C-alpha angles and dihedrals in degrees: 000000000000091000091053092052091049090054091049092051089050091053092051092062104093096212095051091046089050091052091043093054095046092047087054089049089052090050090051092052091048093053091047092051095047090046089050092049091050091045098047093039098207113199090355093294094146091049089048093051099045093042088067119089091239109037092162091072094054093046091047093050090048093046093046096049091048089045093055091044098048096034093054092043092052091046093048092047089052093050093047090050095054098093094048122095127209092255096051096106098122125081118285137202105087131282129322117248122184111246122225119217128182114226121199119222124230 
């Protein structure tokens, strides 16, 4: 019972929930990509994997590496987009002020 309450408290934290959702999206992208690679069989990759005596290891490593890559990319993108509002389409960084520079003559 206490474990279930701890999980609920974690899911009530907005930042943790944001990261968990984006990590799940990264996992979904990794599964789709590995499935697509196995389905399309570029350069005989599927044949190479399934010709081995332990194809689960190769698929696990491929899936794990894509999961880390896409999961961290999705989480990082979500964190970097936190400060942006929906109406922030224009340029940012302040106002433009013309700069004055002294140029020496020859």
